[in-house]
C-alpha positions in Angstrom: -24.6 -31.9 14.4 -27.7 -32.1 16.4 -30.6 -29.5 15.2 -32.3 -27.7 18.0 -36.2 -27.7 18.1 -37.7 -24.2 19.2 -39.8 -24.8 22.2 -40.8 -21.3 23.0 -40.4 -17.8 21.3 -41.7 -14.6 23.3 -41.5 -11.1 22.3 -41.9 -9.0 25.3 -40.9 -5.8 27.1 -38.2 -6.2 29.9 -40.3 -5.1 32.7 -40.4 -6.5 36.3 -44.0 -8.0 35.7 -42.6 -9.8 32.7 -40.2 -12.1 34.6 -42.8 -14.2 36.3 -44.9 -14.2 33.2 -41.8 -15.5 31.2 -41.2 -18.1 33.9 -44.7 -19.3 33.8 -44.6 -19.4 30.0 -41.5 -21.5 30.1 -43.1 -24.0 32.8 -46.2 -24.4 30.8 -44.3 -25.0 27.4 -41.7 -27.4 28.8 -44.1 -29.5 30.6 -41.6 -30.9 33.0 -39.6 -29.9 35.9 -37.6 -27.0 34.7 -36.4 -24.7 37.8 -32.9 -24.3 36.3 -34.3 -23.1 32.9 -36.8 -20.9 34.8 -33.9 -19.3 37.0 -31.9 -18.7 33.8 -34.9 -16.9 32.2 -35.2 -14.8 35.3 -31.6 -13.8 35.5 -31.3 -12.9 31.9 -34.3 -10.8 31.8 -33.5 -9.2 34.9 -30.1 -8.3 33.5 -31.6 -6.5 30.7 -34.0 -4.6 33.2 -31.0 -3.4 35.3 -28.3 -2.8 32.7 -30.2 -1.8 29.5 -33.3 -0.5 30.9 -36.9 -1.0 31.9 -39.3 -1.4 28.8 -36.4 -2.6 26.4 -37.9 -4.9 23.8 -36.5 -8.5 24.1 -36.8 -11.9 22.6 -36.8 -15.0 24.7 -36.2 -18.1 23.0 -36.0 -21.8 24.5 -34.9 -24.6 22.5 -33.9 -28.2 22.8 -31.5 -30.4 20.9 -33.5 -33.1 19.1 -31.7 -35.7 21.2 -33.2 -34.0 24.2 -29.8 -33.7 26.0 -29.6 -29.8 26.0 -31.9 -26.9 26.5 -30.7 -23.6 25.3 -32.2 -20.3 26.7 -31.6 -17.1 24.8 -32.4 -13.3 25.4 -31.9 -10.9 22.7 -32.1 -7.1 23.3 -31.1 -4.0 21.2 -28.1 -3.0 23.2 -24.8 -4.5 21.9 -22.7 -2.5 24.3 -24.1 -3.5 27.7 -22.5 -6.9 28.1 -22.9 -9.2 31.3 -19.9 -9.8 33.2 -19.7 -12.8 35.8 -18.6 -11.0 39.0 -17.9 -12.2 42.3 -20.2 -10.4 44.5 -19.4 -9.6 48.0 -21.1 -11.4 50.8 -23.1 -8.5 51.9 -24.0 -7.4 48.3 -27.6 -7.2 47.3 -26.9 -7.5 43.6 -24.3 -8.9 41.3 -25.1 -12.5 41.5 -27.2 -13.1 38.4 -24.5 -14.1 36.1 -22.8 -16.2 38.7 -26.2 -18.0 39.3 -26.5 -18.6 35.7 -23.0 -20.0 35.3 -23.6 -22.4 38.4 -26.4 -24.1 36.8 -25.6 -23.9 32.9 -23.4 -26.2 31.2 -22.0 -23.2 29.4 -23.1 -19.6 28.5 -22.0 -16.8 26.2 -22.9 -13.8 24.1 -23.5 -13.3 20.6 -23.1 -9.6 19.4 -24.6 -8.2 16.3 -24.2 -4.6 15.0 -27.7 -3.5 16.6 -28.2 -6.4 19.2 -26.9 -8.8 21.3 -28.0 -12.3 22.5 -27.1 -13.8 25.9 -27.6 -17.6 25.9 -26.9 -20.5 28.1 -27.3 -24.2 27.7 -28.5 -26.6 30.5 -28.8 -30.4 30.8 -32.1 -31.6 29.5 -35.0 -30.6 31.7 -36.9 -34.1 31.7 -39.0 -36.5 29.9 -41.1 -35.3 26.9 -42.7 -37.1 24.2 -40.4 -37.9 21.4 -40.4 -35.6 18.5 
C-alpha cells in the first residue's frame, strides 16, 4: 500500500470568502498546475456552505500518494446527516452541479461518516511534477 503524504491541512470556517482563499493556498502549496484540485476544493467547500451552513468549521486536507500518482482532497464538517448527492441538474438550473463536476474530474469520490462528522473526499490523477520526497 502506498502511504499518502499530507501536503496541506487547513482549519477554516465555511464562508464564501474562504473558497478563493483555500484555492490560493492549494495553488501555493502544490506549486504545480492544479486547476482540477482547486475545482474540487471549491465545490466541496461550497457544498458545506450551501447544505450545512455558512460559518461551519471545516477541515481541508490535501494529500498525495508517495508515488505521486494520486492527489486526495478531503473536507470534514461536523454534520454527519447532510450528505452530498450526485444529481443531474436541469439545463436551466442555477445550482446542483457541484458533485457532478467533482465526479467528472475525480477518479473517484466518497463519504466517510463518523458519529459527529463526515468527510467528503475525492481522488484525482497527480497534479504535476514536484521534487521527490
